[in-house]
C-alpha positions as CSV (number, residue, x, y, z in Angstrom):
1,M,19.7,-2.4,22.0
2,A,17.9,-5.6,22.3
3,L,14.2,-4.8,21.1
4,V,11.7,-6.4,23.3
5,T,9.4,-7.6,20.5
6,G,8.9,-11.2,20.5
7,D,5.9,-12.8,18.4
8,L,3.9,-9.7,19.6
9,P,0.1,-9.7,18.6
10,T,-1.7,-6.9,16.3
11,A,-4.2,-3.9,17.5
12,V,-6.8,-6.3,15.9
13,E,-5.6,-9.4,17.5
14,V,-5.1,-7.6,21.0
15,A,-8.6,-6.3,20.9
16,E,-10.4,-9.6,19.6
17,S,-8.4,-11.6,22.5
18,V,-10.0,-9.0,25.0
19,R,-13.3,-8.8,23.7
20,R,-13.6,-12.8,24.0
21,G,-12.0,-12.5,27.6
22,E,-9.0,-14.5,26.6
23,R,-6.9,-11.6,27.9
24,R,-7.2,-9.0,30.5
25,A,-6.5,-5.4,29.3
26,V,-4.6,-4.6,32.5
27,D,-2.3,-7.6,31.4
28,V,-1.9,-6.4,28.1
29,L,-1.0,-2.9,29.3
30,A,1.6,-4.4,31.7
31,D,3.4,-6.2,28.8
32,A,3.4,-2.9,27.0
33,L,5.0,-0.8,30.1
34,A,7.7,-3.7,30.3
35,R,8.5,-3.0,26.9
36,I,8.7,0.5,27.2
37,D,10.7,0.2,30.4
38,A,13.1,-1.9,28.4
39,G,13.4,0.2,25.1
40,N,12.3,3.7,25.5
41,E,15.4,5.0,27.2
42,A,17.8,4.1,24.0
43,L,14.7,5.1,21.7
44,K,13.1,8.4,23.4
45,A,9.8,7.0,21.5
46,F,7.9,8.6,24.4
47,V,8.4,11.6,26.2
48,A,5.4,11.0,29.1
49,I,3.9,7.9,30.5
50,D,1.1,8.0,33.0
51,R,0.8,4.5,34.7
52,D,-1.9,5.4,37.0
53,L,-4.4,6.7,34.0
54,A,-3.3,3.9,31.8
55,E,-4.2,1.2,34.2
56,Q,-7.6,2.8,35.5
57,A,-8.4,2.9,31.5
58,A,-7.5,-0.5,31.1
59,A,-9.4,-1.7,34.3
60,A,-12.4,0.0,33.0
61,V,-12.1,-2.3,29.9
62,D,-12.0,-5.2,32.0
63,A,-15.1,-4.1,33.8
64,T,-17.0,-4.0,30.7
65,V,-16.1,-7.3,29.8
66,A,-17.0,-8.7,33.0
67,R,-20.4,-7.3,32.8
68,G,-21.0,-8.9,29.6
69,D,-20.9,-6.0,27.5
70,D,-18.8,-5.2,24.3
71,P,-15.8,-2.6,25.1
72,G,-15.3,-1.9,21.4
73,P,-13.1,-2.5,18.8
74,L,-10.1,-1.3,20.2
75,A,-10.8,-3.2,23.4
76,G,-7.5,-3.1,25.5
77,V,-5.1,-1.8,22.8
78,P,-2.5,0.0,24.4
79,I,-1.6,3.3,22.4
80,G,0.7,6.2,22.6
81,V,-0.4,9.7,21.5
82,K,1.4,12.2,19.5
83,D,2.8,14.8,21.5
84,L,0.9,17.4,19.2
85,E,-2.6,16.2,20.3
86,D,-4.7,16.5,23.4
87,A,-5.1,13.1,25.8
88,A,-7.0,13.6,29.0
89,G,-4.7,14.1,32.0
90,L,-1.4,14.3,30.0
91,V,0.5,17.4,29.3
92,T,0.4,18.4,25.6
93,S,4.0,19.8,25.3
94,R,4.1,20.3,21.4
95,G,7.5,19.2,21.6
96,S,8.6,22.8,22.9
97,L,10.0,24.2,26.2
98,L,7.2,26.8,25.8
99,Y,4.6,24.0,26.7
100,R,6.6,21.2,28.4
101,D,5.8,22.2,31.7
102,G,2.4,23.4,31.1
103,P,-1.1,21.9,32.8
104,P,-2.5,18.6,31.8
105,A,-4.8,18.5,29.0
106,P,-8.5,18.6,30.4
107,A,-10.1,16.6,27.6
108,D,-9.2,14.3,24.9
109,S,-9.2,15.4,21.3
110,I,-12.0,14.3,19.3
111,H,-9.9,11.7,17.5
112,V,-8.6,10.5,21.0
113,S,-11.7,10.6,22.5
114,R,-13.0,8.2,19.5
115,L,-10.1,5.9,20.3
116,R,-10.9,5.7,24.0
117,A,-14.7,4.9,23.3
118,A,-13.5,2.0,21.4
119,G,-11.8,0.4,24.1
120,A,-8.1,1.9,23.7
121,V,-5.7,2.6,26.4
122,P,-3.6,5.7,26.0
123,L,-0.3,5.4,28.1
124,G,1.5,8.3,27.1
125,K,2.8,11.0,24.9
126,T,5.0,10.2,21.8
127,A,8.0,12.4,20.6
128,A,7.4,14.9,18.1
129,P,9.8,18.1,16.6
130,E,8.8,21.3,17.8
131,F,5.2,22.1,16.5
132,G,5.8,19.3,14.2
133,T,8.0,21.5,11.8
134,L,10.7,18.9,11.0
135,H,11.2,15.8,9.2
136,F,13.1,14.3,12.1
137,T,12.6,14.2,15.7
138,K,14.7,16.5,17.8
139,T,13.9,19.0,20.2
140,K,15.5,21.2,23.2
141,A,12.8,20.1,25.3
142,F,13.4,16.1,25.1
143,G,16.3,15.6,22.9
144,I,16.6,12.9,20.0
145,T,14.2,10.1,19.1
146,R,15.8,7.4,17.0
147,N,15.0,4.5,14.7
148,P,14.9,1.3,16.0
149,W,16.3,-0.3,12.5
150,D,19.3,1.8,13.5
151,L,19.7,3.8,16.5
152,E,22.2,6.1,14.6
153,R,19.2,6.8,12.1
154,T,16.1,9.1,12.4
155,P,12.6,7.5,12.4
156,G,11.5,10.6,10.8
157,G,9.3,13.4,11.7
158,S,6.9,14.7,12.5
159,S,5.3,11.4,14.1
160,G,8.8,9.8,15.0
161,G,8.0,9.0,18.4
162,S,5.1,7.3,17.3
163,A,6.7,5.5,14.4
164,A,9.6,4.3,17.0
165,A,7.2,3.2,19.3
166,V,5.5,0.9,16.8
167,A,8.3,-0.2,15.0
168,A,10.2,-1.4,18.1
169,G,6.8,-3.0,19.6
170,L,6.4,-1.1,22.2
171,V,2.9,-0.4,21.3
172,P,1.0,-1.8,18.5
173,L,-0.7,1.6,17.5
174,S,0.1,5.3,18.1
175,T,-1.5,8.3,16.8
176,A,0.1,10.5,14.3
177,S,-0.6,13.5,12.1
178,D,0.2,14.5,8.7
179,G,0.6,18.0,7.3
180,G,3.5,17.5,4.9
181,G,4.0,13.8,5.3
182,S,4.5,13.7,8.8
183,T,2.5,10.0,8.9
184,R,3.8,8.5,5.8
185,S,7.6,9.6,5.8
186,P,8.0,8.0,9.3
187,A,6.2,4.8,8.4
188,G,8.7,5.0,4.9
189,F,11.7,5.3,7.4
190,T,10.6,2.4,9.9
191,G,9.2,-0.2,7.8
192,L,5.3,0.7,9.1
193,V,1.9,1.3,7.5
194,G,1.0,5.0,7.8
195,L,-2.4,6.2,6.1
196,K,-3.0,9.9,5.5
197,A,-6.7,9.9,4.9
198,S,-8.7,12.2,3.1
199,Y,-8.8,15.8,4.5
200,G,-11.9,15.7,6.5
201,R,-12.0,12.2,7.3
202,I,-11.2,12.5,10.9
203,P,-12.5,15.8,12.4
204,S,-10.0,18.0,14.2
205,P,-11.4,21.5,15.0
206,G,-9.4,24.2,15.7
207,P,-7.3,27.2,14.1
208,G,-4.2,24.8,14.1
209,N,-6.1,23.0,11.3
210,R,-7.2,25.9,9.3
211,G,-3.9,27.0,8.3
212,S,-1.8,26.5,5.2
213,L,-1.0,22.9,5.2
214,T,-4.5,21.0,6.5
215,A,-2.9,18.6,8.7
216,V,-4.7,15.0,8.8
217,L,-4.9,13.1,12.2
218,G,-4.0,9.3,12.0
219,A,-2.2,6.5,13.5
220,L,0.9,4.3,12.7
221,T,0.5,0.4,12.5
222,T,2.4,-2.8,11.6
223,T,-0.6,-3.9,9.5
224,V,-3.1,-2.9,7.1
225,R,-6.1,-4.2,8.9
226,D,-4.9,-2.2,12.0
227,S,-5.2,0.8,10.3
228,A,-8.4,0.0,8.7
229,R,-10.0,-0.6,11.8
230,H,-8.2,2.5,13.2
231,L,-10.1,4.7,10.3
232,D,-13.5,2.7,10.9
233,V,-13.4,4.0,14.6
234,A,-11.9,7.4,13.9
235,A,-13.7,8.7,10.8
236,G,-16.9,10.3,10.9
237,P,-18.4,14.2,11.0
238,D,-18.5,16.1,13.9
239,D,-20.2,19.8,13.9
240,R,-17.2,21.4,15.6
241,D,-15.4,20.7,12.5
242,R,-17.2,22.1,9.5
243,T,-14.8,20.4,7.1
244,S,-15.4,16.9,8.4
245,L,-16.9,15.1,5.8
246,P,-20.3,12.7,6.0
247,P,-19.9,9.2,6.6
248,A,-18.2,7.2,3.9
249,G,-20.8,4.6,3.6
250,V,-18.2,1.8,3.8
251,T,-16.4,-0.5,6.5
252,Y,-12.9,-0.1,5.7
253,E,-12.1,-3.5,7.4
254,D,-14.2,-4.8,5.0
255,A,-13.1,-3.2,2.2
256,I,-9.6,-4.0,2.5
257,E,-10.5,-7.8,1.6
258,R,-13.4,-7.1,-0.8
259,L,-13.2,-4.2,-2.8
260,D,-12.6,-4.8,-6.6
261,V,-9.7,-2.6,-7.6
262,A,-8.8,-4.6,-11.0
263,G,-8.6,-2.6,-13.9
264,L,-8.0,0.7,-12.1
265,R,-5.6,3.0,-14.0
266,A,-2.1,3.7,-12.1
267,R,0.5,5.8,-13.2
268,W,4.3,5.0,-11.5
269,S,6.5,8.1,-11.2
270,P,10.1,7.8,-9.4
271,D,10.3,11.5,-9.3
272,L,7.3,13.6,-9.9
273,G,9.3,15.0,-12.6
274,F,11.2,17.5,-10.3
275,A,12.9,15.3,-7.3
276,A,16.3,13.6,-6.9
277,V,16.3,10.0,-5.6
278,E,18.7,7.8,-4.4
279,P,19.3,5.1,-6.7
280,E,18.9,2.0,-4.5
281,V,15.3,3.7,-3.2
282,R,14.2,4.3,-6.9
283,E,14.9,0.9,-7.7
284,L,13.6,-1.0,-4.7
285,V,10.2,1.2,-4.8
286,G,10.0,0.6,-8.5
287,L,10.0,-3.4,-8.1
288,A,7.7,-2.8,-5.4
289,A,5.1,-0.9,-7.5
290,E,5.5,-3.5,-10.4
291,A,4.5,-6.1,-7.9
292,L,1.3,-4.2,-6.7
293,V,0.3,-3.2,-10.1
294,A,0.6,-7.2,-11.0
295,A,-1.0,-8.5,-7.9
296,A,-4.1,-6.1,-8.2
297,G,-4.6,-6.2,-11.8
298,L,-4.1,-2.8,-12.2
299,V,-3.7,-1.1,-15.8
300,V,-0.5,0.9,-16.3
301,D,-0.7,4.0,-17.7
302,D,2.6,5.5,-18.8
303,G,1.7,9.3,-19.3
304,P,4.3,11.7,-17.8
305,V,3.7,13.4,-14.2
306,V,4.1,17.0,-14.7
307,L,3.2,19.3,-11.6
308,T,3.6,22.5,-10.1
309,D,6.4,21.5,-7.4
310,P,4.4,20.4,-4.5
311,V,7.4,21.2,-2.2
312,R,8.1,24.8,-3.6
313,T,4.3,25.2,-3.2
314,W,4.3,23.8,0.6
315,L,7.1,26.0,1.6
316,S,6.1,29.1,-0.1
317,A,3.0,28.9,2.6
318,G,5.8,30.2,5.3
319,A,5.1,29.5,8.8
320,V,1.4,30.1,9.0
321,D,0.9,27.3,11.1
322,L,3.9,27.6,13.2
323,W,2.3,31.3,14.2
324,L,-0.7,29.6,15.1
325,E,0.9,27.8,18.0
326,L,2.2,30.6,20.0
327,E,0.3,32.4,22.4
328,P,0.5,36.2,23.6
329,G,3.9,36.9,25.2
330,M,5.8,34.1,23.6
331,W,7.2,35.9,20.4
332,P,9.6,37.2,20.8
333,D,10.0,37.2,24.6
334,R,10.9,33.4,24.6
335,A,12.6,33.2,21.3
336,D,15.5,31.4,23.1
337,D,13.5,28.6,24.1
338,L,12.6,27.7,20.6
339,T,14.6,25.4,18.4
340,A,16.9,26.9,15.6
341,Y,14.2,26.1,13.1
342,S,11.1,27.5,14.5
343,R,13.0,30.7,15.8
344,L,14.1,31.3,12.1
345,S,10.7,30.5,10.5
346,L,9.1,33.1,12.8
347,D,12.2,35.6,12.3
348,A,11.6,35.3,8.4
349,T,7.9,35.6,8.2
350,A,7.0,38.2,11.0
351,D,6.7,40.7,8.5
352,K,5.4,38.6,5.8
353,T,3.1,40.6,3.6
354,V,-0.8,39.9,2.4
355,P,0.0,39.9,-1.0
356,A,3.1,37.7,-0.6
357,Y,0.8,35.0,1.3
358,A,-1.7,35.6,-1.8
359,R,0.7,34.5,-4.1
360,S,1.4,31.3,-2.2
361,L,-2.2,30.6,-2.6
362,V,-2.1,31.3,-6.3
363,H,0.8,28.7,-6.4
364,R,-1.6,26.0,-4.6
365,S,-4.4,26.5,-6.8
366,R,-2.1,25.7,-10.0
367,L,-1.1,22.4,-8.0
368,E,-4.6,21.8,-7.2
369,A,-5.4,22.1,-11.0
370,D,-2.2,19.9,-12.0
371,V,-3.6,17.2,-9.6
372,A,-7.2,17.5,-10.9
373,A,-5.7,17.0,-14.2
374,L,-3.7,13.9,-13.4
375,F,-6.3,12.3,-11.4
376,A,-8.7,12.7,-14.4
377,E,-6.5,10.4,-16.2
378,V,-5.5,7.5,-13.7
379,D,-7.2,6.7,-10.6
380,V,-3.7,5.9,-8.6
381,L,-0.4,7.5,-8.7
382,L,2.5,5.3,-7.5
383,T,5.8,6.9,-6.1
384,P,8.5,6.2,-3.6
385,T,7.4,7.5,0.1
386,T,10.9,9.3,0.6
387,A,13.8,10.3,-1.6
388,V,16.2,8.7,0.9
389,A,16.4,6.0,3.3
390,A,16.5,7.3,7.2
391,F,19.5,9.6,7.4
392,P,21.3,10.6,10.8
393,A,19.1,10.6,13.9
394,G,20.1,14.5,14.7
395,G,19.9,15.7,11.2
396,P,20.3,17.6,9.0
397,S,19.1,15.5,5.8
398,P,21.2,14.7,3.3
399,P,22.5,18.1,1.2
400,V,23.1,15.8,-1.8
401,I,21.1,13.3,-3.3
402,D,22.1,11.3,-6.5
403,G,24.7,13.9,-7.0
404,V,22.2,16.8,-7.0
405,E,22.4,19.6,-4.2
406,V,19.2,19.9,-2.4
407,S,17.4,21.6,0.5
408,G,16.1,19.5,3.4
409,A,12.6,19.1,2.4
410,M,13.9,17.5,-0.8
411,S,14.6,14.1,1.3
412,V,10.9,13.9,1.6
413,P,9.4,15.5,-1.3
414,F,6.6,12.9,-2.5
415,A,3.9,13.1,0.4
416,M,3.3,16.9,0.4
417,L,1.1,16.6,-2.5
418,A,-1.8,14.8,-1.1
419,N,-1.7,17.5,2.1
420,L,-1.8,20.5,-0.5
421,C,-4.7,18.6,-2.6
422,W,-6.4,16.5,0.0
423,N,-5.9,13.2,-1.4
424,P,-5.9,9.6,0.5
425,S,-2.2,8.4,0.7
426,I,-0.5,5.6,2.3
427,S,3.0,4.4,2.9
428,V,3.6,0.7,2.9
429,P,7.0,-0.9,3.5
430,A,8.6,-1.5,0.0
431,G,11.8,-3.4,1.1
432,L,15.2,-2.7,3.0
433,T,18.1,-1.0,1.7
434,S,21.9,-3.0,1.4
435,A,22.2,-1.1,4.7
436,G,19.0,-2.6,6.1
437,L,17.1,0.3,6.4
438,P,13.4,0.4,5.4
439,V,12.0,2.3,2.5
440,G,8.4,2.7,1.6
441,L,6.0,2.6,-1.4
442,L,3.6,5.6,-1.7
443,I,0.1,4.9,-2.9
444,T,-2.1,8.1,-3.5
445,T,-5.7,8.0,-4.9
446,R,-8.6,10.0,-6.0
447,R,-10.0,12.4,-3.3
448,H,-12.1,10.6,-1.0
449,R,-11.4,7.2,-2.0
450,D,-9.7,6.1,1.3
451,D,-11.0,2.6,0.6
452,V,-8.9,2.2,-2.8
453,A,-5.9,3.4,-0.8
454,L,-6.4,0.7,1.8
455,R,-7.4,-2.3,-0.6
456,L,-4.3,-1.5,-2.5
457,A,-2.2,-1.6,0.3
458,R,-3.5,-4.6,1.7
459,V,-3.3,-6.6,-1.9
460,F,0.5,-5.2,-1.5
461,E,0.9,-6.7,2.2
462,R,-0.4,-9.9,1.0
463,T,1.9,-10.2,-2.1
464,R,4.8,-8.8,-0.3
465,P,4.6,-9.5,3.4
466,W,7.1,-7.2,5.5
467,P,8.7,-7.8,8.9
468,R,6.3,-6.3,11.6
469,F,9.0,-5.2,13.8
470,A,12.3,-3.6,13.5
471,S,15.4,-5.9,12.7
472,P,18.5,-3.9,13.6
473,R,21.9,-5.3,12.2
474,S,24.2,-6.4,14.7
C-alpha cells in the first residue's frame, strides 16, 4: 500500500492556517477525505464516514472566519472519533454487532462537543475492538484493523483505528480512550504520541466510567504540541461528572516549552519487577530513557520498583465494565453475536460473587499504596510502553516473550498502573526495531502533573525527533 502522506501539516498548523484565512476548512477536509479514500480500504482505520456532516461542519468554520471571528484553536482540523464515543449523527457501534445497526447518536459526548466547539471537524468513526476489550483491533462487526508500518501487524487496541488513521496521515488527530493502556499501547505500536491524562481531567459521565478500570478520554497525535493543545481544549470540570477535576491553572501548550523540570527525580524500570520484555525493546527504550534523563536534567534514582502486579490487579476486576455495555435482552440471548473474548468474559463472570469483587478491590488498594510509596520517592517513572513490538494484526499476542510463557495481557503490561492509580502517563516514540517497527517510551508522573508528563515528552521530542508518519518497509 502506498501511504498518501506527503509533508502533511500538524493539527496545530492546520488550525492556525485556517484561523488566519490562509486555508479553507472545506479544502482541508477534502484533502483528508481523499487520503481516506486512498488508504482506508487496506487499513480499516475508519468504520464509518459521513461526508455531508463533515462538509457542513467545515463550511461553518469557514463562515466563522469570513465573519472575522475566531473559530477556535482546532479550527478546521479533521478528526476521527473512536467508535466507543458519541459524535452527533454517527452510530456508536462500540465495535459490536449488538450496536452496529443502531441509530445515530443524538448528541456529542462532552469530549467531542468541546473539540467541535474549538473548530474541529469530526468526519467519521475509527475502529475499536468490541467494547474496547482487546489490545488488538479485530471485530465481527468490521474485521481487522492494520498497522500502516506493516499491514501484517496490529496497530494495537483498543484505539487501534485512531492509531492507524493518524500514523498513516489520514487525519492529524483522532480521539482515543484508555482504560488499560488503550491510548498509549497503540501509540507505542504505531510511532505516535499518546497521553492518558489524570483521571477526571477530561470529563466523562455515565456508568461506563464508574466501573473498575476508570478509562480516560484522550487523543492520538504525531506531535506533543498537538497533544497539549488537545488537552487545553478538552480539559476542565463538568457537573455531569462528579469526578471531573477543577481547572489545572496552566496552559499545557505553554507548559511544554517553559516548565522547569531540571532536578526532578526519575526512576527507570525495564520490567516493573515482574514483566518479560523483548530484549530489543528493552535496549531501545533504555537508550531513549537515558537520552531523556540527560536532555531534561533529571536526577536518576536507582532504587527498585516493587509493585503489586498491576496486570493481575487489572484482570482481577473481572468484566465489570463489560457488563455495563449491555442492555436488557442482550445476554445471553445474543451471545452468538459477541466476539469470543467478550463471550468468554461474560460467561466467566456471570456468577461472580460480591466477596470475589471485594477481593479485587483489596488488590487494587495494595497497588495504590505501592504506587503512592514510589512517587513519594520519585517524580517520574520511565518504562517501555509495551513489552513487544506490534504482533500479527489478527492476534493473538505472543505466548512467549524472551523465553518466558506469558498470557496475552503481558504483551502490554506497563500502562495499566496509571489507569488503576489515576496517574498521567504519556507514550512517545523511542525508536524502530530491526524489523522497522516502532516502540514507545512511557513517561508516568505524579497524580495531576499532566504538565510534567507533557513537558518531558516535548524535551524528548526535541532531543530525539521521530518520523511523524509510518514508513513501511518495501
